[in-house]
Every structure is written in structure tokens, then in C-alpha cells.
C-alpha positions in Angstrom: -9.4 11.5 19.7 -5.5 10.0 20.6 -3.9 10.9 23.5 0.0 11.7 23.5 0.5 8.4 24.6 -1.5 6.3 21.7 0.0 8.9 19.2 4.0 7.2 20.7 2.4 3.9 20.5 1.7 3.9 16.9 4.7 6.2 15.9 6.6 3.3 17.5 5.0 0.2 16.0 5.0 2.2 12.2 9.0 2.1 13.0 8.9 -1.4 14.4 6.0 -3.5 14.0 7.5 -6.1 16.4 8.2 -3.9 18.9 7.8 -6.1 22.2 4.8 -4.7 24.7 8.0 -4.0 27.4 9.8 -2.2 24.8 6.9 -0.2 23.8 5.9 1.2 27.5 9.9 2.1 27.6 9.9 3.9 25.0 6.3 5.7 25.6 6.9 5.9 29.0 3.8 3.5 30.4 3.9 0.4 32.3 2.9 -3.2 30.4 0.1 -3.4 31.0 -1.8 -0.2 30.0 0.7 0.2 27.0 -0.6 -3.8 26.0 -4.2 -2.3 26.9 -4.0 0.8 24.5 -2.4 -1.3 21.5 -5.4 -3.9 22.0 -7.7 -0.8 22.1 -5.7 1.0 19.3 -6.2 -2.6 17.2 -10.3 -3.1 18.3 -10.6 0.8 17.4 -9.4 0.1 13.6 -6.6 2.3 14.2 -4.2 -0.9 13.5 -5.5 -2.7 10.5 -2.6 -5.1 10.2 1.1 -6.2 10.9 3.5 -7.0 8.1 6.9 -7.7 6.8 8.1 -5.3 4.6 10.2 -6.9 2.0 13.4 -6.1 0.1 12.1 -6.2 -3.8 15.3 -6.2 -5.6 16.4 -9.5 -3.6 13.2 -11.0 -4.6 14.4 -9.7 -8.4 11.8 -7.3 -8.9 13.4 -5.4 -10.7 11.3 -2.9 -12.3 8.7 -0.7 -11.0 5.7 1.8 -12.8 3.1 3.8 -12.4 0.7 3.1 -14.6 -2.4 5.5 -15.0 -5.8 4.1 -16.2 -8.5 5.2 -18.1 -11.4 3.1 -18.1 -13.7 2.8 -21.3 -16.7 3.5 -19.5 -18.2 3.5 -15.7 -20.8 1.1 -15.3 -20.8 -0.6 -12.1 -19.8 -3.9 -14.2 -17.0 -2.4 -15.5 -15.8 -0.9 -11.8 -16.6 -4.3 -10.5 -14.3 -6.2 -13.0 -11.3 -3.7 -12.7 -11.6 -4.3 -9.2 -11.5 -7.9 -9.3 -8.5 -8.0 -11.5 -6.5 -5.7 -9.5 -7.5 -7.4 -5.9 -6.3 -10.8 -7.7 -2.8 -9.3 -9.5 -0.1 -9.3 -7.1 2.1 -7.7 -9.1 -0.4 -4.7 -8.6 1.2 -3.0 -5.4 -1.4 0.1 -5.1 -4.6 1.3 -6.7 -6.1 4.7 -6.6 -9.1 6.1 -8.0 -7.7 9.5 -9.2 -8.6 13.3 -10.4 -7.9 13.9 -13.7 -7.4 12.7 -17.2 -7.3 8.8 -16.1 -9.2 7.3 -13.6 -6.7 5.2 -11.6 -3.3 4.9 -11.3 -1.3 1.9 -10.4 1.6 1.1 -8.6 3.1 -2.4 -10.6 5.8 -4.5 -9.6 7.9 -6.3 -12.2 11.1 -8.6 -12.7 12.5 -5.9 -15.6 10.9 -3.9 -18.5 9.8 -6.9 -20.0 7.5 -8.5 -17.6 6.3 -4.9 -17.4 5.2 -5.0 -21.1 4.0 -8.2 -20.6 1.5 -7.3 -17.4 0.4 -4.7 -19.6 0.1 -6.3 -22.9 -1.8 -9.9 -21.9 -3.0 -9.2 -18.4 -4.4 -5.4 -18.1 -5.1 -4.1 -21.9 -6.9 -7.8 -22.2 -9.6 -6.8 -19.7 -12.1 -5.2 -22.4 -12.9 -2.5 -19.6 -10.2 -0.5 -20.2 -9.4 2.1 -22.5 -6.3 4.0 -22.3 -3.5 3.5 -20.0 0.1 5.5 -19.8 3.0 4.1 -18.1 6.0 5.8 -16.2 8.9 4.0 -15.0 10.1 4.7 -11.5 14.1 5.3 -12.1 14.7 5.2 -8.1 12.6 5.3 -5.1 14.1 8.4 -3.3 11.5 7.7 -0.1 9.5 4.9 0.7 6.8 4.9 4.1 4.3 3.6 5.1 4.7 5.5 8.2 1.3 7.9 8.3 2.1 11.3 9.9 0.3 11.3 13.4 0.4 14.6 14.7 -1.4 16.4 11.0 
């Protein structure tokens, strides 16, 4: 179980992953050494899995985002493994989740424009012999983008 100080540390690190130990300690009300030890323990215990920079996709020329629902032709272990390998090795796939309903997975995919998204679907995704069907929904505007998880639930 996390104590209140650890929850505050996690909240602050989600807001600013580059926060110094001193900044964290000032924010949560601990001295620097105990704060540093708690951060290390949170890392070692797997609460903090990695640190990353959040990039502006538009500045990188990524102006098309879509959710693509995917149904596999079958659910053999080899098909699932082939799909997992495809997802793992394709940097355009930002997220992949196994879902309930009419489809097996939903992907979040980035592309430079609608044409390059079509190329991804037609030349990469559908060429996988394991795909039965897909349904694509373009993201017109992202109204909230956050990787921060709720800490107090």
C-alpha cells in the first residue's frame, strides 16, 4: 500500500518526470534523502516503470491519428504471436489493447496524413495474413491527452 507521501511523489513525477529530488521533497514535505529513497523504492517495486519525454506530434509532422479495430482470422497461438510481433515492431502503432465486442484489438496509430494512414492499413496491417477485418475511426481532435494515472482511486 502506498502512503500519502508516496502518492504525492507519484503525482508530481507524472506531472514532471524531470523533477529534481529537491523539488520533489519540497512539494511532498519530506527532506531530500527520505524522498530520494522513496523514489528508488517506487522504481524498484515497479510503480515507476520508466521515464519518457512527451513529444508534440504535429511538430513532428504527424497530423493523422486513428483508432483501428482489428479482428483476427483465428485465435491460434501462432496468429496471436504474429500480431503481437507486428504491433511491437511498428512504431506507428502507439497503443494496442485487447478488447471485448465484435473486434479483438484496438490500435491507436499515428501517420503524417490520411494517405499515409491508408498506406499503413493497406500495405502493412492488412498484408498480415492473420487479419480478418478492420474498422478505422479518424481522430478529428484530441480533447484530452494524458498518460497520468489516477493515484487516489
